[in-house]
C-alpha positions as CSV (number, residue, x, y, z in Angstrom):
1,M,-3.7,105.2,112.4
2,K,-0.8,107.5,113.1
3,T,-0.4,110.8,111.4
4,A,2.7,112.2,109.7
5,Q,3.0,114.6,112.7
6,D,3.2,111.8,115.3
7,P,6.6,112.3,117.0
8,R,7.3,108.5,116.9
9,H,6.7,108.5,113.2
10,K,8.9,111.5,112.7
11,R,11.7,109.8,114.7
12,R,11.5,106.7,112.6
13,V,11.6,108.7,109.4
14,K,14.7,110.5,110.7
15,I,16.4,107.2,111.5
16,I,15.7,105.6,108.2
17,R,17.0,108.7,106.4
18,E,20.2,108.6,108.5
19,L,20.7,104.8,107.9
20,F,20.1,105.3,104.2
21,S,22.7,108.1,104.1
22,W,25.1,106.2,106.2
23,E,25.2,103.4,103.6
24,F,26.9,105.9,101.2
25,N,28.9,107.9,103.7
26,K,30.0,105.9,106.7
27,K,31.7,108.9,108.3
28,G,28.5,110.9,108.5
29,K,27.1,112.0,111.8
30,L,24.4,109.8,113.3
31,S,21.8,110.3,116.1
32,E,22.1,108.2,119.1
33,D,19.3,105.9,117.9
34,S,21.0,105.4,114.5
35,Q,24.4,104.8,116.2
36,T,22.9,102.1,118.3
37,I,21.4,100.4,115.3
38,V,24.7,100.6,113.4
39,S,26.5,99.1,116.4
40,H,24.2,96.0,116.1
41,L,24.3,95.7,112.3
42,T,26.0,92.3,112.3
43,Q,23.2,90.8,114.3
44,I,20.5,92.7,112.5
45,D,21.7,91.9,109.0
46,K,22.0,88.2,109.9
47,L,18.4,88.2,111.0
48,I,17.4,90.1,107.8
49,G,19.3,87.5,105.8
50,K,17.4,84.7,107.4
51,S,14.1,86.5,107.0
52,A,14.5,87.3,103.3
53,P,16.5,84.3,102.0
54,D,15.5,85.1,98.4
55,R,17.5,88.3,98.5
56,P,21.0,88.6,100.1
57,V,21.3,91.7,102.2
58,S,23.7,93.2,99.7
59,Q,21.0,93.0,97.0
60,I,18.2,94.7,99.0
61,N,17.3,98.2,98.0
62,R,19.1,100.6,100.4
63,I,15.9,102.3,101.6
64,D,14.2,99.0,102.2
65,L,17.3,97.8,104.1
66,A,17.2,100.9,106.3
67,I,13.5,100.3,107.0
68,L,14.2,96.6,107.8
69,R,17.1,97.4,110.0
70,L,15.1,99.8,112.1
71,A,12.2,97.4,112.4
72,V,14.4,94.4,113.3
73,F,16.1,96.6,115.9
74,E,12.8,97.6,117.4
75,L,11.5,94.0,117.4
76,I,14.6,92.1,118.6
77,I,16.9,94.5,120.4
78,K,15.0,97.5,121.7
79,K,11.7,95.7,122.3
80,G,8.9,97.5,124.1
81,T,6.9,98.6,121.0
82,P,4.1,96.2,120.1
83,L,4.9,93.8,117.3
84,K,1.9,94.9,115.1
85,V,2.9,98.6,115.5
86,V,6.4,98.0,114.4
87,I,5.4,95.9,111.3
88,D,2.6,98.4,110.4
89,E,4.9,101.3,110.6
90,A,7.6,99.6,108.6
91,V,5.2,98.7,105.8
92,E,3.8,102.2,105.7
93,L,7.4,103.6,105.5
94,A,8.2,101.2,102.7
95,K,5.0,102.3,100.8
96,K,6.0,105.9,101.2
97,Y,9.8,105.8,100.6
98,G,10.4,102.5,98.7
99,S,9.6,101.1,95.4
100,D,6.3,99.4,94.3
101,S,7.4,96.1,95.8
102,S,9.1,97.4,98.9
103,S,6.0,97.0,101.2
104,K,5.7,93.3,100.2
105,L,9.4,92.7,100.9
106,V,9.3,94.4,104.3
107,N,6.0,92.7,105.3
108,G,7.2,89.3,104.2
109,A,10.6,89.6,105.8
110,L,9.2,90.8,109.1
111,G,6.5,88.1,109.0
112,K,9.2,85.5,108.6
113,L,11.3,87.1,111.4
114,V,8.3,87.0,113.8
115,T,7.9,83.3,113.1
116,Y,11.6,82.5,113.1
117,A,12.3,84.4,116.3
118,K,9.0,83.3,117.9
119,L,8.0,86.8,118.8
120,N,4.3,86.4,118.7
């Protein structure tokens, strides 16, 4: 299990914080990683919508949405990180930063995405 001091974990935390803040202030400064995610939002949000059909993207809690956007980006666009690592990290971030039901939403949506996109 990764620790809170793992540089990859710290990078992911920074990105979800930036994506969360960006939702409220679209003119804010973003890191290169976050800018890349934002540039692919149409594709990412479409995949999230298909993976979580019970909740439209506009109704997903903003922190959960930031976590899902990062995870979908890592799985579909960036690639390179093992599937299980991305999902595990996203679920852990949802447990730490989201609501009581966030980890279930993130795990379920990413599970459907893996099946839908045939990533496994």
